[in-house]
C-alpha positions as CSV (number, residue, x, y, z in Angstrom):
1,X,-105.4,-14.3,-16.8
2,X,-104.1,-10.7,-16.4
3,X,-100.6,-9.7,-17.2
4,X,-100.0,-9.0,-13.6
5,X,-101.2,-12.6,-12.7
6,X,-99.0,-14.0,-15.6
7,X,-96.0,-12.0,-14.4
8,X,-96.5,-13.0,-10.9
9,X,-96.8,-16.7,-11.8
10,X,-93.8,-16.5,-13.9
11,X,-91.9,-15.0,-10.9
12,X,-93.0,-17.8,-8.7
13,X,-91.9,-20.4,-11.3
14,X,-88.5,-18.8,-11.5
15,X,-87.9,-19.2,-7.8
16,X,-89.5,-22.5,-7.4
17,X,-86.1,-24.3,-7.6
18,X,-84.7,-22.1,-4.9
19,X,-84.3,-23.1,-1.2
20,X,-85.9,-20.6,1.2
21,X,-83.4,-18.1,2.7
22,X,-83.2,-17.6,6.4
23,X,-85.2,-15.0,8.1
24,X,-83.9,-12.0,10.1
25,X,-84.0,-13.9,13.4
26,X,-81.7,-16.7,11.9
27,X,-79.2,-14.0,10.7
28,X,-79.2,-12.7,14.2
29,X,-78.5,-16.0,15.7
30,X,-75.7,-16.5,13.3
31,X,-74.3,-13.0,14.1
32,X,-74.5,-13.9,17.9
33,X,-72.8,-17.3,17.2
34,X,-69.9,-15.3,15.4
35,X,-69.6,-12.9,18.1
36,X,-69.3,-15.6,20.8
37,X,-66.7,-17.4,18.7
38,X,-64.6,-14.3,18.4
39,X,-65.0,-13.6,22.1
40,X,-63.6,-17.1,22.8
41,X,-60.7,-16.6,20.3
42,X,-59.7,-13.3,22.0
43,X,-60.1,-15.1,25.4
44,X,-57.9,-17.9,24.4
45,X,-55.2,-15.4,23.2
46,X,-55.0,-13.9,26.7
47,X,-54.9,-17.1,28.7
48,X,-51.3,-17.6,29.1
49,X,-51.3,-21.5,29.7
50,X,-53.3,-22.1,26.6
51,X,-51.3,-19.5,24.6
52,X,-48.1,-21.4,25.5
53,X,-49.6,-24.9,24.8
54,X,-49.3,-26.9,21.6
55,X,-53.1,-26.7,21.1
56,X,-53.1,-22.9,20.8
57,X,-52.7,-22.5,17.0
58,X,-55.0,-25.6,16.1
59,X,-57.8,-24.3,18.3
60,X,-57.6,-20.8,16.8
61,X,-57.5,-22.3,13.3
62,X,-60.5,-24.5,13.9
63,X,-62.5,-21.6,15.5
64,X,-61.6,-19.5,12.5
65,X,-62.5,-22.1,10.0
66,X,-65.9,-22.5,11.8
67,X,-66.6,-18.8,11.5
68,X,-65.6,-18.8,7.9
69,X,-67.9,-21.7,7.1
70,X,-70.8,-19.8,8.7
71,X,-70.0,-16.5,6.8
72,X,-69.9,-18.3,3.6
73,X,-72.8,-20.6,4.1
74,X,-75.2,-18.0,5.3
75,X,-74.1,-14.5,4.6
76,X,-72.6,-15.3,1.0
77,X,-75.8,-17.6,0.5
78,X,-73.5,-20.5,-0.7
79,X,-75.7,-22.8,1.2
80,X,-78.7,-21.8,-0.9
81,X,-77.0,-21.8,-4.3
82,X,-76.7,-24.7,-6.7
83,X,-74.0,-27.3,-5.6
84,X,-71.9,-26.3,-8.6
85,X,-71.2,-22.9,-7.2
86,X,-70.3,-24.5,-3.9
87,X,-67.8,-26.8,-5.7
88,X,-66.3,-23.9,-7.6
89,X,-65.8,-22.2,-4.3
90,X,-64.6,-25.2,-2.0
91,X,-62.3,-27.0,-4.5
92,X,-59.9,-24.2,-4.8
93,X,-60.2,-23.3,-1.1
94,X,-59.3,-27.1,-0.3
95,X,-56.3,-26.9,-2.7
96,X,-55.1,-23.7,-1.0
97,X,-55.4,-25.3,2.5
98,X,-53.5,-28.4,1.4
99,X,-50.7,-26.2,0.0
100,X,-50.6,-24.3,3.4
101,X,-50.4,-27.4,5.4
102,X,-47.7,-28.9,3.2
103,X,-45.8,-25.7,3.6
104,X,-46.2,-25.8,7.3
105,X,-44.8,-29.3,7.4
106,X,-42.0,-28.5,5.1
107,X,-40.7,-25.4,6.7
108,X,-42.3,-25.8,10.3
109,X,-38.8,-26.6,11.7
110,X,-37.5,-23.2,10.7
111,X,-40.0,-21.5,13.2
112,X,-38.6,-23.4,16.2
């Protein structure tokens, strides 16, 4: 076994536990999806009946959360990392989201 073969075999073993990352085509599809969601968000902002409805803010929040999840999972490679990294990222995010929702309920009456 030559040193090149040994080094290559070691490199394969080091990456054996990793999940395969997406190819360029999948990244382009994700970028297209993000673009479409952004276009929908902008369109929603300019449609007056939707903008004046109760569903306006929740719709934009859901679309933004969807874009955030796509970016984190694929472009930050969180989907392909060990679950511990996902937990270390998602747990504080959920705490922050809970605090924001609680503050909205506590002080939402001040906006009206």
